[in-house]
C-alpha positions as CSV (number, residue, x, y, z in Angstrom):
1,M,107.2,88.8,82.0
2,K,105.2,85.6,82.5
3,N,106.6,85.5,86.0
4,R,105.1,88.9,86.7
5,L,101.6,87.8,85.5
6,Y,101.9,84.6,87.6
7,N,102.7,86.8,90.6
8,I,99.6,89.0,89.9
9,S,97.4,85.9,89.7
10,K,98.9,84.5,93.0
11,R,98.3,87.8,94.8
12,I,94.6,87.7,93.9
13,D,94.4,84.0,94.9
14,N,96.0,84.8,98.2
15,L,93.5,87.6,98.9
16,L,90.6,85.1,98.4
17,G,91.8,82.3,100.7
18,E,90.1,78.9,101.1
19,P,87.2,78.1,100.7
20,P,85.6,80.7,98.4
21,P,84.2,83.6,100.3
22,S,80.5,84.2,100.6
23,F,79.2,87.5,99.0
24,E,79.0,89.0,102.5
25,Q,82.6,88.0,103.3
26,F,83.8,89.4,99.9
27,A,81.9,92.6,100.3
28,E,83.5,93.1,103.7
29,M,87.0,92.4,102.3
30,W,86.3,94.8,99.4
31,Q,85.5,97.6,101.8
32,S,88.8,97.3,103.5
33,A,91.0,96.3,100.5
34,D,93.9,98.5,99.5
35,G,93.9,100.2,96.1
36,L,96.3,97.7,94.5
37,S,94.1,94.8,95.5
38,K,91.0,96.5,94.2
39,S,92.8,97.3,90.9
40,L,93.8,93.7,90.5
41,F,90.2,92.5,90.9
42,E,89.0,95.1,88.5
43,L,91.6,94.0,86.0
44,S,90.5,90.4,86.3
45,L,86.9,91.6,85.6
46,S,88.0,93.6,82.6
47,D,90.5,91.3,81.2
48,P,90.9,87.9,82.9
49,Q,93.5,86.9,80.4
50,L,96.0,89.2,82.2
51,T,95.4,87.9,85.6
52,G,95.3,84.2,84.6
53,R,91.6,83.9,85.7
54,P,92.1,83.8,89.4
55,K,90.5,80.9,91.4
56,Y,86.8,81.4,91.9
57,Y,86.8,83.8,89.0
58,D,83.1,83.2,88.1
59,K,81.9,83.7,91.6
60,I,84.1,86.7,92.3
61,S,83.2,88.4,89.0
62,E,79.6,88.0,90.0
63,Y,80.3,89.5,93.4
64,L,82.1,92.5,91.8
65,R,79.2,93.2,89.5
66,R,76.8,93.0,92.5
67,L,79.0,95.6,94.3
68,G,78.7,97.9,91.2
69,V,82.2,97.4,89.8
70,Q,82.2,98.0,86.1
71,A,84.4,96.2,83.7
72,Q,86.6,98.6,81.8
73,E,87.4,98.6,78.1
74,P,89.4,95.5,77.2
75,I,93.1,96.1,77.1
76,D,94.7,96.4,73.6
77,E,95.7,92.9,72.4
78,S,99.2,94.1,71.4
79,F,99.8,95.2,75.0
80,I,98.7,91.8,76.2
81,Q,101.0,90.1,73.8
82,E,103.8,92.2,75.0
83,L,103.1,91.3,78.6
84,T,102.7,87.6,78.0
85,G,105.5,87.2,75.5
86,D,108.7,85.5,76.3
87,D,111.2,87.5,78.4
């Protein structure tokens, strides 16, 4: 399961590229992002533990809030334990 979480984190990192995007660049990317990508960013805002705090997390979480994305209720700790536990 840890491998799956690593893959989720890497997908987010790959979406962001290098160097960190400006707010304008991120907003443009957000408008054209597919549903899965948006969901992963929203998950990182709601529960960064599940996405492994993607690179530029502080900057991106600020951008998401500026775009009006709301953090959802934190995911139940037992579910997180199940996902992050040894396979």
